[in-house]
PDB file with one MODEL, atoms N, CA, C and O in Angstrom:
MODEL        1
ATOM      1  N   MET A   1       0.843  -1.182   0.000  1.00  0.00           N
ATOM      2  CA  MET A   1       0.000   0.000   0.000  1.00  0.00           C
ATOM      3  C   MET A   1       0.888   1.245   0.000  1.00  0.00           C
ATOM      4  O   MET A   1       1.624   1.486   0.957  1.00  0.00           O
ATOM      5  N   PRO A   2       0.819   2.028  -1.064  1.00  0.00           N
ATOM      6  CA  PRO A   2       1.678   3.202  -1.131  1.00  0.00           C
ATOM      7  C   PRO A   2       1.412   4.213  -0.022  1.00  0.00           C
ATOM      8  O   PRO A   2       2.352   4.830   0.480  1.00  0.00           O
ATOM      9  N   ALA A   3       0.163   4.396   0.370  1.00  0.00           N
ATOM     10  CA  ALA A   3      -0.139   5.397   1.398  1.00  0.00           C
ATOM     11  C   ALA A   3       0.513   5.037   2.735  1.00  0.00           C
ATOM     12  O   ALA A   3       1.056   5.905   3.418  1.00  0.00           O
ATOM     13  N   ARG A   4       0.459   3.775   3.102  1.00  0.00           N
ATOM     14  CA  ARG A   4       1.069   3.364   4.367  1.00  0.00           C
ATOM     15  C   ARG A   4       2.589   3.485   4.300  1.00  0.00           C
ATOM     16  O   ARG A   4       3.213   3.978   5.239  1.00  0.00           O
ATOM     17  N   ARG A   5       3.184   3.041   3.201  1.00  0.00           N
ATOM     18  CA  ARG A   5       4.635   3.120   3.050  1.00  0.00           C
ATOM     19  C   ARG A   5       5.086   4.576   3.025  1.00  0.00           C
ATOM     20  O   ARG A   5       6.111   4.915   3.618  1.00  0.00           O
ATOM     21  N   ALA A   6       4.328   5.445   2.343  1.00  0.00           N
ATOM     22  CA  ALA A   6       4.656   6.865   2.320  1.00  0.00           C
ATOM     23  C   ALA A   6       4.566   7.471   3.721  1.00  0.00           C
ATOM     24  O   ALA A   6       5.402   8.292   4.097  1.00  0.00           O
ATOM     25  N   ALA A   7       3.567   7.073   4.484  1.00  0.00           N
ATOM     26  CA  ALA A   7       3.428   7.581   5.859  1.00  0.00           C
ATOM     27  C   ALA A   7       4.600   7.135   6.725  1.00  0.00           C
ATOM     28  O   ALA A   7       5.083   7.900   7.559  1.00  0.00           O
ATOM     29  N   GLU A   8       5.059   5.900   6.529  1.00  0.00           N
ATOM     30  CA  GLU A   8       6.203   5.405   7.292  1.00  0.00           C
ATOM     31  C   GLU A   8       7.479   6.157   6.923  1.00  0.00           C
ATOM     32  O   GLU A   8       8.269   6.510   7.799  1.00  0.00           O
ATOM     33  N   ILE A   9       7.680   6.401   5.636  1.00  0.00           N
ATOM     34  CA  ILE A   9       8.856   7.163   5.191  1.00  0.00           C
ATOM     35  C   ILE A   9       8.783   8.588   5.718  1.00  0.00           C
ATOM     36  O   ILE A   9       9.780   9.132   6.192  1.00  0.00           O
ATOM     37  N   ARG A  10       7.600   9.190   5.633  1.00  0.00           N
ATOM     38  CA  ARG A  10       7.427  10.560   6.121  1.00  0.00           C
ATOM     39  C   ARG A  10       7.759  10.642   7.614  1.00  0.00           C
ATOM     40  O   ARG A  10       8.475  11.550   8.037  1.00  0.00           O
ATOM     41  N   ALA A  11       7.250   9.713   8.406  1.00  0.00           N
ATOM     42  CA  ALA A  11       7.512   9.718   9.849  1.00  0.00           C
ATOM     43  C   ALA A  11       9.005   9.527  10.135  1.00  0.00           C
ATOM     44  O   ALA A  11       9.560  10.186  11.013  1.00  0.00           O
ATOM     45  N   ALA A  12       9.651   8.623   9.392  1.00  0.00           N
ATOM     46  CA  ALA A  12      11.084   8.398   9.591  1.00  0.00           C
ATOM     47  C   ALA A  12      11.888   9.646   9.227  1.00  0.00           C
ATOM     48  O   ALA A  12      12.862   9.977   9.904  1.00  0.00           O
ATOM     49  N   LEU A  13      11.485  10.338   8.162  1.00  0.00           N
ATOM     50  CA  LEU A  13      12.173  11.574   7.780  1.00  0.00           C
ATOM     51  C   LEU A  13      11.960  12.673   8.811  1.00  0.00           C
ATOM     52  O   LEU A  13      12.891  13.412   9.132  1.00  0.00           O
ATOM     53  N   GLU A  14      10.748  12.787   9.329  1.00  0.00           N
ATOM     54  CA  GLU A  14      10.493  13.790  10.364  1.00  0.00           C
ATOM     55  C   GLU A  14      11.349  13.527  11.588  1.00  0.00           C
ATOM     56  O   GLU A  14      11.862  14.461  12.205  1.00  0.00           O
ATOM     57  N   ASP A  15      11.503  12.265  11.940  1.00  0.00           N
ATOM     58  CA  ASP A  15      12.354  11.906  13.065  1.00  0.00           C
ATOM     59  C   ASP A  15      13.822  12.233  12.760  1.00  0.00           C
ATOM     60  O   ASP A  15      14.527  12.790  13.601  1.00  0.00           O
ATOM     61  N   ALA A  16      14.271  11.884  11.560  1.00  0.00           N
ATOM     62  CA  ALA A  16      15.671  12.122  11.171  1.00  0.00           C
ATOM     63  C   ALA A  16      15.996  13.608  11.058  1.00  0.00           C
ATOM     64  O   ALA A  16      17.081  14.044  11.444  1.00  0.00           O
ATOM     65  N   LEU A  17      15.054  14.381  10.528  1.00  0.00           N
ATOM     66  CA  LEU A  17      15.307  15.795  10.247  1.00  0.00           C
ATOM     67  C   LEU A  17      14.920  16.719  11.394  1.00  0.00           C
ATOM     68  O   LEU A  17      15.434  17.833  11.499  1.00  0.00           O
ATOM     69  N   GLY A  18      14.021  16.263  12.246  1.00  0.00           N
ATOM     70  CA  GLY A  18      13.551  17.110  13.332  1.00  0.00           C
ATOM     71  C   GLY A  18      12.683  18.259  12.857  1.00  0.00           C
ATOM     72  O   GLY A  18      12.626  19.309  13.498  1.00  0.00           O
ATOM     73  N   THR A  19      12.005  18.062  11.732  1.00  0.00           N
ATOM     74  CA  THR A  19      11.140  19.098  11.179  1.00  0.00           C
ATOM     75  C   THR A  19       9.975  18.451  10.431  1.00  0.00           C
ATOM     76  O   THR A  19      10.003  17.257  10.134  1.00  0.00           O
ATOM     77  N   ALA A  20       8.967  19.241  10.136  1.00  0.00           N
ATOM     78  CA  ALA A  20       7.816  18.737   9.392  1.00  0.00           C
ATOM     79  C   ALA A  20       8.223  18.387   7.964  1.00  0.00           C
ATOM     80  O   ALA A  20       9.085  19.032   7.368  1.00  0.00           O
ATOM     81  N   VAL A  21       7.588  17.360   7.437  1.00  0.00           N
ATOM     82  CA  VAL A  21       7.859  16.880   6.089  1.00  0.00           C
ATOM     83  C   VAL A  21       6.551  16.904   5.312  1.00  0.00           C
ATOM     84  O   VAL A  21       5.528  16.433   5.809  1.00  0.00           O
ATOM     85  N   ASP A  22       6.571  17.444   4.105  1.00  0.00           N
ATOM     86  CA  ASP A  22       5.374  17.517   3.271  1.00  0.00           C
ATOM     87  C   ASP A  22       5.169  16.227   2.496  1.00  0.00           C
ATOM     88  O   ASP A  22       6.132  15.593   2.065  1.00  0.00           O
ATOM     89  N   ALA A  23       3.921  15.845   2.321  1.00  0.00           N
ATOM     90  CA  ALA A  23       3.564  14.712   1.465  1.00  0.00           C
ATOM     91  C   ALA A  23       2.319  15.106   0.686  1.00  0.00           C
ATOM     92  O   ALA A  23       1.362  15.640   1.248  1.00  0.00           O
ATOM     93  N   PHE A  24       2.344  14.837  -0.610  1.00  0.00           N
ATOM     94  CA  PHE A  24       1.199  15.201  -1.433  1.00  0.00           C
ATOM     95  C   PHE A  24       1.097  14.241  -2.609  1.00  0.00           C
ATOM     96  O   PHE A  24       2.082  13.621  -3.009  1.00  0.00           O
ATOM     97  N   PRO A  25      -0.132  14.125  -3.166  1.00  0.00           N
ATOM     98  CA  PRO A  25      -0.330  13.218  -4.299  1.00  0.00           C
ATOM     99  C   PRO A  25       0.456  13.702  -5.517  1.00  0.00           C
ATOM    100  O   PRO A  25       0.627  14.902  -5.732  1.00  0.00           O
ATOM    101  N   SER A  26       0.921  12.755  -6.294  1.00  0.00           N
ATOM    102  CA  SER A  26       1.569  13.062  -7.565  1.00  0.00           C
ATOM    103  C   SER A  26       0.891  12.200  -8.636  1.00  0.00           C
ATOM    104  O   SER A  26       0.102  11.318  -8.298  1.00  0.00           O
ATOM    105  N   PRO A  27       1.179  12.434  -9.896  1.00  0.00           N
ATOM    106  CA  PRO A  27       0.501  11.648 -10.938  1.00  0.00           C
ATOM    107  C   PRO A  27       0.691  10.135 -10.808  1.00  0.00           C
ATOM    108  O   PRO A  27      -0.166   9.370 -11.250  1.00  0.00           O
ATOM    109  N   ARG A  28       1.809   9.690 -10.203  1.00  0.00           N
ATOM    110  CA  ARG A  28       2.057   8.248 -10.113  1.00  0.00           C
ATOM    111  C   ARG A  28       2.024   7.707  -8.698  1.00  0.00           C
ATOM    112  O   ARG A  28       2.266   6.516  -8.504  1.00  0.00           O
ATOM    113  N   GLY A  29       1.737   8.526  -7.704  1.00  0.00           N
ATOM    114  CA  GLY A  29       1.724   8.038  -6.326  1.00  0.00           C
ATOM    115  C   GLY A  29       1.756   9.170  -5.332  1.00  0.00           C
ATOM    116  O   GLY A  29       0.908  10.062  -5.377  1.00  0.00           O
ATOM    117  N   ILE A  30       2.735   9.149  -4.422  1.00  0.00           N
ATOM    118  CA  ILE A  30       2.854  10.154  -3.366  1.00  0.00           C
ATOM    119  C   ILE A  30       4.276  10.703  -3.389  1.00  0.00           C
ATOM    120  O   ILE A  30       5.241   9.944  -3.482  1.00  0.00           O
ATOM    121  N   ARG A  31       4.399  12.019  -3.305  1.00  0.00           N
ATOM    122  CA  ARG A  31       5.710  12.678  -3.265  1.00  0.00           C
ATOM    123  C   ARG A  31       5.897  13.294  -1.882  1.00  0.00           C
ATOM    124  O   ARG A  31       4.988  13.921  -1.338  1.00  0.00           O
ATOM    125  N   ILE A  32       7.076  13.108  -1.333  1.00  0.00           N
ATOM    126  CA  ILE A  32       7.431  13.598  -0.001  1.00  0.00           C
ATOM    127  C   ILE A  32       8.597  14.560  -0.176  1.00  0.00           C
ATOM    128  O   ILE A  32       9.525  14.270  -0.931  1.00  0.00           O
ATOM    129  N   SER A  33       8.567  15.702   0.510  1.00  0.00           N
ATOM    130  CA  SER A  33       9.690  16.637   0.400  1.00  0.00           C
ATOM    131  C   SER A  33       9.918  17.352   1.720  1.00  0.00           C
ATOM    132  O   SER A  33       9.011  17.508   2.537  1.00  0.00           O
ATOM    133  N   ALA A  34      11.183  17.788   1.901  1.00  0.00           N
ATOM    134  CA  ALA A  34      11.572  18.480   3.132  1.00  0.00           C
ATOM    135  C   ALA A  34      12.891  19.210   2.879  1.00  0.00           C
ATOM    136  O   ALA A  34      13.615  18.888   1.937  1.00  0.00           O
ATOM    137  N   PRO A  35      13.196  20.191   3.724  1.00  0.00           N
ATOM    138  CA  PRO A  35      14.510  20.832   3.622  1.00  0.00           C
ATOM    139  C   PRO A  35      15.619  19.804   3.888  1.00  0.00           C
ATOM    140  O   PRO A  35      15.493  18.961   4.776  1.00  0.00           O
ATOM    141  N   ALA A  36      16.684  19.883   3.123  1.00  0.00           N
ATOM    142  CA  ALA A  36      17.822  18.980   3.318  1.00  0.00           C
ATOM    143  C   ALA A  36      18.586  19.367   4.577  1.00  0.00           C
ATOM    144  O   ALA A  36      18.597  20.536   4.963  1.00  0.00           O
ATOM    145  N   PRO A  37      19.224  18.392   5.220  1.00  0.00           N
ATOM    146  CA  PRO A  37      20.064  18.714   6.378  1.00  0.00           C
ATOM    147  C   PRO A  37      21.268  19.561   5.945  1.00  0.00           C
ATOM    148  O   PRO A  37      21.602  19.624   4.762  1.00  0.00           O
ATOM    149  N   ALA A  38      21.896  20.194   6.903  1.00  0.00           N
ATOM    150  CA  ALA A  38      23.126  20.939   6.624  1.00  0.00           C
ATOM    151  C   ALA A  38      24.162  19.988   6.038  1.00  0.00           C
ATOM    152  O   ALA A  38      24.224  18.819   6.419  1.00  0.00           O
ATOM    153  N   SER A  39      24.961  20.482   5.125  1.00  0.00           N
ATOM    154  CA  SER A  39      25.912  19.619   4.424  1.00  0.00           C
ATOM    155  C   SER A  39      26.923  18.950   5.352  1.00  0.00           C
ATOM    156  O   SER A  39      27.462  17.898   5.006  1.00  0.00           O
ATOM    157  N   ASP A  40      27.192  19.527   6.514  1.00  0.00           N
ATOM    158  CA  ASP A  40      28.171  18.940   7.430  1.00  0.00           C
ATOM    159  C   ASP A  40      27.544  18.172   8.592  1.00  0.00           C
ATOM    160  O   ASP A  40      28.246  17.775   9.522  1.00  0.00           O
ATOM    161  N   ASP A  41      26.228  17.961   8.545  1.00  0.00           N
ATOM    162  CA  ASP A  41      25.534  17.228   9.607  1.00  0.00           C
ATOM    163  C   ASP A  41      25.443  15.749   9.222  1.00  0.00           C
ATOM    164  O   ASP A  41      24.389  15.274   8.799  1.00  0.00           O
ATOM    165  N   TRP A  42      26.553  15.033   9.372  1.00  0.00           N
ATOM    166  CA  TRP A  42      26.666  13.651   8.925  1.00  0.00           C
ATOM    167  C   TRP A  42      25.668  12.724   9.608  1.00  0.00           C
ATOM    168  O   TRP A  42      25.121  11.833   8.958  1.00  0.00           O
ATOM    169  N   ASP A  43      25.421  12.909  10.887  1.00  0.00           N
ATOM    170  CA  ASP A  43      24.491  12.031  11.590  1.00  0.00           C
ATOM    171  C   ASP A  43      23.078  12.190  11.036  1.00  0.00           C
ATOM    172  O   ASP A  43      22.381  11.201  10.811  1.00  0.00           O
ATOM    173  N   ARG A  44      22.660  13.429  10.818  1.00  0.00           N
ATOM    174  CA  ARG A  44      21.323  13.668  10.265  1.00  0.00           C
ATOM    175  C   ARG A  44      21.226  13.128   8.838  1.00  0.00           C
ATOM    176  O   ARG A  44      20.189  12.583   8.460  1.00  0.00           O
ATOM    177  N   TRP A  45      22.290  13.269   8.039  1.00  0.00           N
ATOM    178  CA  TRP A  45      22.284  12.722   6.677  1.00  0.00           C
ATOM    179  C   TRP A  45      22.193  11.199   6.704  1.00  0.00           C
ATOM    180  O   TRP A  45      21.466  10.613   5.902  1.00  0.00           O
ATOM    181  N   ARG A  46      22.915  10.556   7.606  1.00  0.00           N
ATOM    182  CA  ARG A  46      22.860   9.096   7.705  1.00  0.00           C
ATOM    183  C   ARG A  46      21.436   8.630   7.992  1.00  0.00           C
ATOM    184  O   ARG A  46      20.945   7.700   7.352  1.00  0.00           O
ATOM    185  N   LYS A  47      20.780   9.267   8.940  1.00  0.00           N
ATOM    186  CA  LYS A  47      19.399   8.913   9.287  1.00  0.00           C
ATOM    187  C   LYS A  47      18.448   9.210   8.135  1.00  0.00           C
ATOM    188  O   LYS A  47      17.509   8.453   7.885  1.00  0.00           O
ATOM    189  N   THR A  48      18.693  10.316   7.435  1.00  0.00           N
ATOM    190  CA  THR A  48      17.838  10.702   6.310  1.00  0.00           C
ATOM    191  C   THR A  48      17.933   9.681   5.186  1.00  0.00           C
ATOM    192  O   THR A  48      16.912   9.237   4.661  1.00  0.00           O
ATOM    193  N   ILE A  49      19.139   9.311   4.820  1.00  0.00           N
ATOM    194  CA  ILE A  49      19.318   8.338   3.736  1.00  0.00           C
ATOM    195  C   ILE A  49      18.755   6.981   4.129  1.00  0.00           C
ATOM    196  O   ILE A  49      18.196   6.274   3.291  1.00  0.00           O
ATOM    197  N   GLU A  50      18.897   6.616   5.385  1.00  0.00           N
ATOM    198  CA  GLU A  50      18.302   5.368   5.870  1.00  0.00           C
ATOM    199  C   GLU A  50      16.786   5.394   5.675  1.00  0.00           C
ATOM    200  O   GLU A  50      16.200   4.392   5.263  1.00  0.00           O
ATOM    201  N   ALA A  51      16.149   6.520   5.964  1.00  0.00           N
ATOM    202  CA  ALA A  51      14.696   6.647   5.794  1.00  0.00           C
ATOM    203  C   ALA A  51      14.305   6.609   4.320  1.00  0.00           C
ATOM    204  O   ALA A  51      13.255   6.070   3.972  1.00  0.00           O
ATOM    205  N   LEU A  52      15.139   7.176   3.454  1.00  0.00           N
ATOM    206  CA  LEU A  52      14.827   7.247   2.027  1.00  0.00           C
ATOM    207  C   LEU A  52      14.970   5.907   1.308  1.00  0.00           C
ATOM    208  O   LEU A  52      14.417   5.735   0.221  1.00  0.00           O
ATOM    209  N   ARG A  53      15.685   4.976   1.882  1.00  0.00           N
ATOM    210  CA  ARG A  53      15.933   3.694   1.215  1.00  0.00           C
ATOM    211  C   ARG A  53      14.660   2.961   0.814  1.00  0.00           C
ATOM    212  O   ARG A  53      14.673   2.200  -0.154  1.00  0.00           O
ATOM    213  N   ASP A  54      13.570   3.169   1.528  1.00  0.00           N
ATOM    214  CA  ASP A  54      12.329   2.462   1.231  1.00  0.00           C
ATOM    215  C   ASP A  54      11.481   3.141   0.162  1.00  0.00           C
ATOM    216  O   ASP A  54      10.439   2.611  -0.225  1.00  0.00           O
ATOM    217  N   ALA A  55      11.909   4.302  -0.319  1.00  0.00           N
ATOM    218  CA  ALA A  55      11.166   4.999  -1.372  1.00  0.00           C
ATOM    219  C   ALA A  55      11.470   4.355  -2.723  1.00  0.00           C
ATOM    220  O   ALA A  55      12.501   3.703  -2.886  1.00  0.00           O
ATOM    221  N   ASP A  56      10.578   4.537  -3.682  1.00  0.00           N
ATOM    222  CA  ASP A  56      10.804   4.018  -5.033  1.00  0.00           C
ATOM    223  C   ASP A  56      11.822   4.865  -5.785  1.00  0.00           C
ATOM    224  O   ASP A  56      12.545   4.361  -6.645  1.00  0.00           O
ATOM    225  N   ALA A  57      11.876   6.141  -5.461  1.00  0.00           N
ATOM    226  CA  ALA A  57      12.869   7.050  -6.037  1.00  0.00           C
ATOM    227  C   ALA A  57      13.097   8.159  -5.027  1.00  0.00           C
ATOM    228  O   ALA A  57      12.200   8.500  -4.255  1.00  0.00           O
ATOM    229  N   TRP A  58      14.303   8.723  -5.032  1.00  0.00           N
ATOM    230  CA  TRP A  58      14.580   9.844  -4.140  1.00  0.00           C
ATOM    231  C   TRP A  58      15.743  10.645  -4.687  1.00  0.00           C
ATOM    232  O   TRP A  58      16.520  10.164  -5.511  1.00  0.00           O
ATOM    233  N   GLY A  59      15.848  11.875  -4.214  1.00  0.00           N
ATOM    234  CA  GLY A  59      16.923  12.738  -4.673  1.00  0.00           C
ATOM    235  C   GLY A  59      16.867  14.072  -3.960  1.00  0.00           C
ATOM    236  O   GLY A  59      16.248  14.213  -2.905  1.00  0.00           O
ATOM    237  N   SER A  60      17.526  15.043  -4.559  1.00  0.00           N
ATOM    238  CA  SER A  60      17.522  16.390  -3.984  1.00  0.00           C
ATOM    239  C   SER A  60      17.512  17.411  -5.105  1.00  0.00           C
ATOM    240  O   SER A  60      17.866  17.114  -6.246  1.00  0.00           O
ATOM    241  N   SER A  61      17.101  18.615  -4.757  1.00  0.00           N
ATOM    242  CA  SER A  61      17.087  19.712  -5.711  1.00  0.00           C
ATOM    243  C   SER A  61      17.201  21.012  -4.936  1.00  0.00           C
ATOM    244  O   SER A  61      17.003  21.048  -3.722  1.00  0.00           O
ATOM    245  N   ASP A  62      17.522  22.072  -5.650  1.00  0.00           N
ATOM    246  CA  ASP A  62      17.585  23.395  -5.028  1.00  0.00           C
ATOM    247  C   ASP A  62      16.413  24.199  -5.549  1.00  0.00           C
ATOM    248  O   ASP A  62      16.335  24.498  -6.741  1.00  0.00           O
ATOM    249  N   THR A  63      15.511  24.545  -4.667  1.00  0.00           N
ATOM    250  CA  THR A  63      14.280  25.230  -5.050  1.00  0.00           C
ATOM    251  C   THR A  63      14.412  26.738  -5.024  1.00  0.00           C
ATOM    252  O   THR A  63      13.432  27.438  -5.274  1.00  0.00           O
ATOM    253  N   GLY A  64      15.575  27.254  -4.735  1.00  0.00           N
ATOM    254  CA  GLY A  64      15.745  28.689  -4.574  1.00  0.00           C
ATOM    255  C   GLY A  64      15.585  29.100  -3.123  1.00  0.00           C
ATOM    256  O   GLY A  64      16.032  30.175  -2.723  1.00  0.00           O
ATOM    257  N   GLU A  65      14.953  28.252  -2.343  1.00  0.00           N
ATOM    258  CA  GLU A  65      14.808  28.487  -0.902  1.00  0.00           C
ATOM    259  C   GLU A  65      15.766  27.598  -0.128  1.00  0.00           C
ATOM    260  O   GLU A  65      15.636  27.452   1.087  1.00  0.00           O
ATOM    261  N   GLY A  66      16.722  27.008  -0.818  1.00  0.00           N
ATOM    262  CA  GLY A  66      17.675  26.098  -0.199  1.00  0.00           C
ATOM    263  C   GLY A  66      17.456  24.689  -0.686  1.00  0.00           C
ATOM    264  O   GLY A  66      16.424  24.389  -1.285  1.00  0.00           O
ATOM    265  N   PRO A  67      18.417  23.818  -0.436  1.00  0.00           N
ATOM    266  CA  PRO A  67      18.312  22.431  -0.893  1.00  0.00           C
ATOM    267  C   PRO A  67      17.131  21.700  -0.252  1.00  0.00           C
ATOM    268  O   PRO A  67      16.844  21.855   0.935  1.00  0.00           O
ATOM    269  N   GLN A  68      16.470  20.913  -1.067  1.00  0.00           N
ATOM    270  CA  GLN A  68      15.343  20.094  -0.625  1.00  0.00           C
ATOM    271  C   GLN A  68      15.635  18.648  -0.963  1.00  0.00           C
ATOM    272  O   GLN A  68      16.270  18.363  -1.979  1.00  0.00           O
ATOM    273  N   ILE A  69      15.182  17.735  -0.129  1.00  0.00           N
ATOM    274  CA  ILE A  69      15.211  16.321  -0.467  1.00  0.00           C
ATOM    275  C   ILE A  69      13.794  15.917  -0.837  1.00  0.00           C
ATOM    276  O   ILE A  69      12.827  16.519  -0.369  1.00  0.00           O
ATOM    277  N   TRP A  70      13.674  14.908  -1.670  1.00  0.00           N
ATOM    278  CA  TRP A  70      12.353  14.419  -2.072  1.00  0.00           C
ATOM    279  C   TRP A  70      12.399  12.906  -2.220  1.00  0.00           C
ATOM    280  O   TRP A  70      13.455  12.310  -2.430  1.00  0.00           O
ATOM    281  N   ALA A  71      11.237  12.313  -2.105  1.00  0.00           N
ATOM    282  CA  ALA A  71      11.075  10.872  -2.305  1.00  0.00           C
ATOM    283  C   ALA A  71       9.719  10.638  -2.938  1.00  0.00           C
ATOM    284  O   ALA A  71       8.780  11.400  -2.708  1.00  0.00           O
ATOM    285  N   THR A  72       9.616   9.591  -3.731  1.00  0.00           N
ATOM    286  CA  THR A  72       8.329   9.213  -4.284  1.00  0.00           C
ATOM    287  C   THR A  72       8.024   7.765  -3.926  1.00  0.00           C
ATOM    288  O   THR A  72       8.909   6.910  -3.884  1.00  0.00           O
ATOM    289  N   VAL A  73       6.760   7.521  -3.672  1.00  0.00           N
ATOM    290  CA  VAL A  73       6.244   6.178  -3.455  1.00  0.00           C
ATOM    291  C   VAL A  73       5.190   5.999  -4.528  1.00  0.00           C
ATOM    292  O   VAL A  73       4.171   6.690  -4.527  1.00  0.00           O
ATOM    293  N   GLU A  74       5.435   5.067  -5.449  1.00  0.00           N
ATOM    294  CA  GLU A  74       4.579   4.926  -6.609  1.00  0.00           C
ATOM    295  C   GLU A  74       3.477   3.905  -6.373  1.00  0.00           C
ATOM    296  O   GLU A  74       3.665   2.913  -5.669  1.00  0.00           O
ATOM    297  N   ASP A  75       2.321   4.169  -6.977  1.00  0.00           N
ATOM    298  CA  ASP A  75       1.210   3.231  -6.927  1.00  0.00           C
ATOM    299  C   ASP A  75       1.617   1.925  -7.598  1.00  0.00           C
ATOM    300  O   ASP A  75       2.245   1.941  -8.656  1.00  0.00           O
ATOM    301  N   GLY A  76       1.270   0.818  -7.004  1.00  0.00           N
ATOM    302  CA  GLY A  76       1.509  -0.475  -7.606  1.00  0.00           C
ATOM    303  C   GLY A  76       2.938  -0.970  -7.533  1.00  0.00           C
ATOM    304  O   GLY A  76       3.269  -1.965  -8.177  1.00  0.00           O
ATOM    305  N   VAL A  77       3.804  -0.306  -6.766  1.00  0.00           N
ATOM    306  CA  VAL A  77       5.193  -0.730  -6.614  1.00  0.00           C
ATOM    307  C   VAL A  77       5.404  -1.179  -5.200  1.00  0.00           C
ATOM    308  O   VAL A  77       5.045  -0.463  -4.265  1.00  0.00           O
ATOM    309  N   SER A  78       5.973  -2.338  -5.018  1.00  0.00           N
ATOM    310  CA  SER A  78       6.265  -2.863  -3.681  1.00  0.00           C
ATOM    311  C   SER A  78       7.752  -2.790  -3.425  1.00  0.00           C
ATOM    312  O   SER A  78       8.550  -2.918  -4.354  1.00  0.00           O
ATOM    313  N   PRO A  79       8.142  -2.583  -2.159  1.00  0.00           N
ATOM    314  CA  PRO A  79       9.576  -2.527  -1.855  1.00  0.00           C
ATOM    315  C   PRO A  79      10.252  -3.872  -2.035  1.00  0.00           C
ATOM    316  O   PRO A  79      11.458  -3.990  -1.819  1.00  0.00           O
TER     317      PRO A  79
ENDMDL
END
């Protein structure tokens, strides 16, 4: 179930990042996004990447408001 898996990833990211994480529907499933940790915060990055491992796809981008991390959980895809 993508919704449950997305909720688990979102909760793990909130725990890793210590901040709220957005989740919203996308054309193929659910997209999760949040501000990226500071580049020198290795412990927070380790926890963040651990949380992202269960996503179908993940990455980062710069939105002009600073680096963001994102993950997608696609409909019909199982881990």
